[in-house]
C-alpha positions as CSV (number, residue, x, y, z in Angstrom):
1,M,0.1,-15.5,8.3
2,K,0.4,-13.8,4.9
3,V,-1.5,-10.6,4.4
4,I,-2.4,-7.9,2.0
5,Y,-2.8,-4.5,3.6
6,K,-3.8,-1.0,2.7
7,I,-2.1,2.0,4.2
8,T,-4.1,5.2,4.0
9,Y,-2.3,8.5,4.4
10,P,-3.7,11.8,5.7
11,N,-4.2,13.1,2.1
12,G,-6.4,10.1,1.3
13,K,-3.9,8.4,-1.0
14,V,-3.3,4.7,-0.4
15,Y,-0.6,2.1,-0.7
16,I,-1.3,-1.6,-1.1
17,G,1.3,-4.0,0.1
18,K,2.0,-7.5,1.2
19,D,3.6,-9.1,4.2
20,L,4.6,-12.7,4.0
21,T,5.2,-12.9,7.7
22,G,2.2,-11.2,9.2
23,T,4.3,-8.7,11.2
24,L,2.1,-6.1,12.9
25,N,4.6,-3.2,12.5
26,Y,5.5,-3.7,8.9
27,F,4.3,-0.8,6.7
28,G,5.7,-1.8,3.4
29,S,8.3,-0.3,1.0
30,A,6.5,2.6,-0.5
31,N,8.8,5.3,-1.9
32,S,9.4,7.7,1.0
33,K,10.5,10.6,-1.3
34,L,7.3,10.3,-3.3
35,I,5.2,10.4,-0.1
36,E,7.2,13.2,1.5
37,Q,6.6,15.6,-1.5
38,D,2.9,15.5,-0.8
39,F,3.3,16.9,2.8
40,T,4.8,20.1,4.2
41,K,7.4,19.8,6.9
42,E,4.8,21.0,9.4
43,Q,2.4,18.3,8.3
44,Q,5.1,15.7,8.7
45,R,5.5,16.7,12.3
46,D,2.1,15.2,13.3
47,F,1.4,12.4,10.9
48,T,-1.1,9.6,11.3
49,I,-1.6,6.7,8.9
50,R,-4.0,3.8,9.0
51,K,-3.2,0.2,8.2
52,E,-6.0,-2.2,7.3
53,I,-5.7,-5.9,6.6
54,L,-7.6,-6.5,3.3
55,W,-6.9,-10.2,3.0
56,E,-5.0,-13.0,4.8
57,S,-4.1,-16.6,4.4
58,E,-2.2,-19.2,6.3
59,T,-1.9,-21.5,3.2
60,A,-1.4,-19.3,0.1
61,S,1.8,-19.6,-1.8
62,D,4.0,-16.5,-2.3
63,K,2.9,-16.5,-5.9
64,E,-0.7,-16.5,-4.9
65,V,-0.1,-13.6,-2.5
66,N,1.6,-11.7,-5.3
67,Q,-1.4,-12.2,-7.5
68,V,-3.8,-11.0,-4.8
69,E,-1.7,-8.0,-4.2
70,I,-1.8,-6.9,-7.8
71,A,-5.6,-7.5,-7.9
72,F,-6.0,-5.2,-4.9
73,I,-3.7,-2.5,-6.4
74,R,-5.9,-2.5,-9.5
75,K,-9.1,-2.6,-7.6
76,C,-8.1,0.3,-5.3
77,D,-6.5,2.2,-8.2
78,S,-3.5,2.8,-5.9
79,N,-1.1,2.8,-8.8
80,N,-2.8,5.9,-10.2
81,P,-0.5,8.8,-8.9
82,A,-3.6,10.9,-8.1
83,K,-4.9,8.2,-5.8
84,G,-2.0,6.2,-4.4
85,Y,1.6,5.5,-4.0
86,N,2.0,2.1,-5.7
87,Q,4.4,2.4,-8.6
88,W,3.8,-1.1,-10.0
89,P,2.1,-2.4,-12.0
90,K,2.5,0.7,-14.1
91,Y,-0.6,2.8,-14.2
92,R,-2.3,3.1,-17.6
93,R,-5.1,5.5,-18.3
94,L,-8.1,3.9,-20.0
């Protein structure tokens, strides 16, 4: 099962990612250093994130999954540094 998921961090920022294997414990490749700078060492000691499946498909091609991922990144505005941790596609202010 291929999925698009949303990770929500304690500060409300999100990361949108894809998993082409449907692995339950896969949490993406968000930039750890970028996330860590938003939390104190104390906050990092008790840290809860939420993973939601936004979309899934048993038949979509990898190319289709990539397109859906980009659409969700834009829809959730998760490439806006004030709202999320996606660094691609590059955020452009309107």
